[in-house]
C-alpha positions as CSV (number, residue, x, y, z in Angstrom):
1,X,12.7,2.5,-10.2
2,X,9.2,1.3,-10.5
3,X,7.9,-0.7,-7.5
4,X,6.1,-3.9,-8.5
5,X,6.8,-6.2,-5.5
6,X,5.0,-6.3,-2.1
7,X,5.3,-8.3,1.0
8,X,2.3,-8.9,3.3
9,X,3.3,-10.3,6.7
10,X,0.4,-12.3,7.9
11,X,1.9,-14.8,10.3
12,X,0.5,-13.4,13.6
13,X,-1.6,-15.5,15.9
14,X,-4.4,-13.0,16.4
15,X,-4.6,-13.4,20.1
16,X,-6.4,-10.1,20.6
17,X,-9.5,-11.4,18.8
18,X,-9.7,-14.9,20.3
19,X,-11.7,-17.1,20.2
20,X,-12.6,-16.1,16.6
21,X,-9.0,-16.8,15.5
22,X,-8.6,-20.1,17.3
23,X,-9.1,-21.9,13.9
24,X,-9.6,-19.0,11.5
25,X,-6.6,-16.7,10.6
26,X,-7.5,-13.1,11.5
27,X,-6.6,-12.1,8.0
28,X,-9.6,-14.2,6.8
29,X,-12.1,-12.4,9.1
30,X,-14.6,-10.8,6.8
31,X,-15.5,-7.2,6.2
32,X,-19.1,-7.7,4.8
33,X,-18.3,-10.1,2.0
34,X,-14.5,-10.2,1.6
35,X,-11.8,-11.3,4.0
36,X,-9.6,-8.6,5.3
37,X,-6.5,-9.8,3.4
38,X,-8.3,-9.4,0.1
39,X,-8.7,-5.7,0.7
40,X,-5.0,-5.5,1.4
41,X,-4.1,-7.4,-1.8
42,X,-6.5,-5.2,-3.8
43,X,-4.9,-2.1,-2.4
44,X,-1.5,-3.3,-3.5
45,X,-2.7,-4.1,-7.0
46,X,-4.3,-0.7,-7.3
47,X,-0.9,0.8,-6.4
48,X,0.8,-0.9,-9.3
49,X,2.0,-4.1,-7.6
50,X,2.1,-7.2,-9.7
51,X,4.0,-9.7,-7.5
52,X,3.1,-10.3,-3.9
53,X,4.7,-12.5,-1.2
54,X,2.4,-13.3,1.7
55,X,4.2,-14.5,4.9
56,X,2.2,-17.1,6.7
57,X,2.6,-19.4,9.7
58,X,1.4,-22.9,10.5
59,X,-2.4,-23.4,10.1
60,X,-3.0,-20.6,7.6
61,X,-3.4,-22.6,4.4
62,X,-6.9,-21.2,4.0
63,X,-5.3,-17.9,2.9
64,X,-3.6,-19.8,0.0
65,X,-6.9,-21.5,-0.8
66,X,-8.7,-18.2,-1.0
67,X,-6.5,-16.8,-3.7
68,X,-6.3,-20.0,-5.6
69,X,-8.7,-21.0,-8.4
70,X,-11.7,-23.2,-7.3
71,X,-12.7,-25.3,-10.3
72,X,-15.5,-27.2,-8.5
73,X,-17.2,-24.0,-7.2
74,X,-16.7,-22.2,-10.6
75,X,-18.3,-25.2,-12.4
76,X,-21.3,-25.2,-10.1
77,X,-21.8,-21.4,-10.4
78,X,-21.5,-21.6,-14.2
79,X,-24.0,-24.5,-14.3
80,X,-26.4,-22.5,-12.1
81,X,-26.2,-19.4,-14.4
82,X,-24.7,-17.3,-11.6
83,X,-22.5,-15.3,-14.0
84,X,-21.9,-12.3,-11.8
85,X,-20.8,-14.3,-8.8
86,X,-18.7,-16.5,-11.0
87,X,-16.7,-13.6,-12.4
88,X,-16.2,-12.2,-8.9
89,X,-14.8,-15.6,-7.7
90,X,-12.6,-16.0,-10.8
91,X,-11.2,-12.5,-10.4
92,X,-9.7,-13.3,-7.0
93,X,-7.2,-15.8,-8.4
94,X,-6.1,-13.3,-11.1
95,X,-5.4,-10.3,-8.8
96,X,-1.7,-10.7,-8.8
97,X,1.2,-13.2,-8.9
98,X,1.0,-14.4,-5.3
99,X,3.6,-16.6,-3.6
100,X,3.8,-17.8,0.0
101,X,6.6,-18.1,2.5
102,X,6.2,-19.6,6.0
103,X,7.7,-17.9,9.0
104,X,8.8,-20.8,11.2
105,X,8.6,-19.0,14.5
106,X,6.9,-15.8,15.7
107,X,10.1,-13.7,16.0
108,X,8.8,-10.3,15.0
109,X,8.0,-8.2,12.0
110,X,11.6,-7.7,11.0
111,X,12.1,-11.5,10.9
112,X,8.9,-12.0,8.9
113,X,10.0,-9.5,6.3
114,X,13.4,-11.1,6.1
115,X,11.7,-14.4,5.2
116,X,10.9,-12.7,1.8
117,X,14.5,-11.9,1.0
118,X,14.8,-14.4,-1.9
119,X,11.5,-13.1,-3.3
120,X,12.4,-9.5,-3.2
121,X,16.1,-9.7,-4.3
122,X,17.6,-6.2,-4.5
123,X,14.5,-4.4,-5.7
124,X,12.7,-1.8,-3.7
125,X,9.4,-3.2,-2.3
126,X,6.3,-2.3,-0.4
127,X,5.3,-3.8,3.0
128,X,1.6,-3.9,3.8
129,X,0.9,-5.1,7.4
130,X,-1.6,-7.9,7.5
131,X,-3.3,-6.4,10.5
132,X,-4.2,-3.1,8.9
133,X,-6.9,-2.5,6.3
134,X,-6.7,1.1,5.0
135,X,-9.5,2.3,2.8
136,X,-9.7,5.4,0.6
137,X,-9.9,6.7,-2.9
138,X,-6.1,7.2,-3.1
139,X,-4.6,3.8,-2.1
140,X,-2.3,4.2,0.9
141,X,0.4,2.0,-0.7
142,X,0.3,4.2,-3.8
143,X,0.8,7.3,-1.7
144,X,4.1,5.8,-0.6
145,X,5.1,4.5,-4.0
146,X,4.6,8.0,-5.4
147,X,6.9,9.6,-2.8
148,X,9.5,6.9,-3.2
149,X,9.6,7.6,-6.9
150,X,9.9,11.3,-6.2
151,X,12.6,11.2,-3.4
152,X,14.3,7.9,-3.9
153,X,14.2,7.2,-0.2
154,X,12.4,4.6,1.9
155,X,8.9,5.7,2.9
156,X,6.5,5.0,5.8
157,X,2.9,5.9,6.2
158,X,2.2,7.6,9.6
159,X,-0.5,9.3,11.7
160,X,-0.5,11.2,14.9
161,X,-1.6,9.2,17.9
162,X,-2.5,10.5,21.4
163,X,0.8,11.0,23.3
164,X,-0.4,8.7,26.1
165,X,-0.7,5.9,23.5
166,X,2.6,6.4,21.8
167,X,4.3,3.8,23.9
168,X,2.2,1.2,22.1
169,X,3.4,2.2,18.7
170,X,6.6,3.7,17.3
171,X,7.7,7.4,17.4
172,X,9.2,9.3,14.5
173,X,11.5,12.3,14.5
174,X,10.2,14.4,11.6
175,X,10.8,17.6,9.7
176,X,8.1,19.0,7.4
177,X,8.9,19.0,3.7
178,X,5.6,19.8,1.8
179,X,1.9,19.2,2.3
180,X,1.5,15.9,4.1
181,X,5.1,14.8,3.5
182,X,7.9,14.8,6.0
183,X,11.6,13.9,6.3
184,X,12.1,11.2,8.9
185,X,15.6,11.3,10.5
186,X,15.1,8.9,13.5
187,X,12.6,6.6,15.2
188,X,12.1,4.4,18.2
189,X,9.9,1.4,18.6
190,X,7.5,1.5,21.6
191,X,9.3,4.2,23.7
192,X,9.3,3.3,27.4
193,X,7.5,6.6,28.3
194,X,5.9,9.3,26.3
195,X,8.7,11.7,27.4
196,X,11.2,9.5,25.4
197,X,9.1,9.9,22.2
198,X,10.4,12.0,19.3
199,X,6.8,13.0,18.4
200,X,3.4,11.5,18.4
201,X,3.7,10.5,14.7
202,X,3.7,6.7,14.5
203,X,4.1,4.3,11.6
204,X,0.8,2.7,10.8
205,X,0.5,-0.3,8.5
206,X,2.6,0.5,5.3
207,X,6.1,1.2,4.2
208,X,8.2,1.1,1.1
209,X,11.8,-0.1,1.5
210,X,15.0,-0.3,-0.5
211,X,16.5,-3.8,-1.1
212,X,19.4,-3.0,1.2
213,X,17.1,-3.3,4.2
214,X,18.0,-7.0,4.1
215,X,21.6,-6.3,4.8
216,X,20.5,-4.4,7.9
217,X,18.1,-7.2,9.0
218,X,20.8,-9.8,8.7
219,X,22.8,-8.1,11.6
220,X,19.8,-6.8,13.6
221,X,19.7,-7.7,17.3
222,X,16.4,-8.5,19.1
223,X,14.5,-5.4,20.2
224,X,11.3,-4.7,22.0
225,X,9.5,-7.8,23.2
226,X,12.6,-9.9,22.4
227,X,11.6,-9.8,18.7
228,X,13.4,-8.6,15.6
229,X,11.7,-5.2,15.0
230,X,11.4,-3.8,11.5
231,X,11.3,-0.4,13.1
232,X,14.9,-0.9,14.4
233,X,16.1,-1.7,10.9
234,X,14.3,1.4,9.5
235,X,15.8,3.5,12.2
236,X,19.2,2.7,10.7
237,X,17.9,3.8,7.3
238,X,16.5,7.0,8.8
239,X,19.6,8.0,10.6
240,X,22.0,7.2,7.8
241,X,20.2,8.3,4.7
242,X,16.8,9.6,5.8
243,X,13.4,8.3,5.0
244,X,10.1,9.9,4.0
245,X,7.0,10.0,6.1
246,X,3.6,10.4,4.6
247,X,0.7,11.5,6.8
248,X,-1.6,9.3,4.7
249,X,-5.1,10.0,3.5
250,X,-7.6,7.2,4.2
251,X,-9.2,5.3,7.0
252,X,-7.3,2.7,8.9
253,X,-8.9,-0.3,10.6
254,X,-7.0,-2.4,13.0
255,X,-8.1,-6.0,12.2
256,X,-6.3,-7.3,15.2
257,X,-8.7,-5.4,17.4
258,X,-12.4,-6.3,18.1
259,X,-13.6,-2.7,17.8
260,X,-11.6,-2.1,14.7
261,X,-13.2,-5.2,13.0
262,X,-16.7,-3.9,13.9
263,X,-15.9,-0.4,12.7
264,X,-14.6,-1.7,9.4
265,X,-17.7,-3.9,8.9
266,X,-20.2,-1.2,9.7
267,X,-18.6,1.6,7.7
268,X,-18.1,-0.7,4.7
269,X,-21.6,-2.0,4.9
270,X,-23.0,1.5,4.7
271,X,-21.2,2.0,1.4
272,X,-21.9,-1.4,-0.1
273,X,-23.9,-1.3,-3.3
274,X,-25.9,-4.3,-2.5
275,X,-26.8,-3.8,1.2
276,X,-25.9,-0.2,1.9
277,X,-29.4,1.3,1.7
278,X,-31.0,-1.4,3.8
279,X,-28.2,-1.4,6.4
280,X,-28.5,2.3,6.8
281,X,-32.2,2.1,7.4
282,X,-31.6,-0.7,9.9
283,X,-29.0,1.4,11.8
284,X,-31.3,4.4,11.9
285,X,-34.1,2.3,13.4
286,X,-31.7,0.6,15.8
287,X,-30.3,4.0,17.0
288,X,-33.7,4.9,18.3
289,X,-33.4,2.3,21.0
290,X,-29.8,3.2,22.0
């Protein structure tokens, strides 16, 4: 079945990057000239997604405003003859059919995804974590969509992390299938010690799930941190029917982390068609003083 729906959980408070996120949602922090969440939406669209549900919390209306039309701004740009900028602004509101659902309390990623149940229905759907911007020529979400269509099983994107850091992430039990694709048969969210980890493969930022995940979420107890963990629901899928893990191709930036934000900005600026050359020259000169 073709996957055309995606859910983007973006209700987190962004406490790791305060004070920047005191009044500005972390999803709206810019990478050169676009907010982080626009890169995520564009990735979804490039993966064949046409309908997106963004999960928000109180005080994040600016996200809705960003993807809405802006008649006053558009009229001013048109009157000024700024045609190229005008088309860029207009294109944002036409990226996809975007709806919004509010998560009433910060009860975890599983709870956030469950808020999209009426939007998703019984269809398979993609989940793109609002903290993670993943860049590359082969959209990360598309890598999962392609494997879902091949195997008919839920999929997660994953990477190896240092074993000493696995307690901060999830840990997957995997068997190699082909190339960068694995069968996932079990998982644990934030193992108490590295010794309790299945492997150092962790889920990072993206998954594709069948509609029956909502039946699992409906009966899910609270997990790590007293929250409803999506990993705990996916564990049931993995142990009962198996899932697919894709060691994804691309560069991930953690937008809930100050260093991740700076890395995304610098590396994107170097490739930017407008400022790339000048920024590279600036860095080379700056590097002489480091």
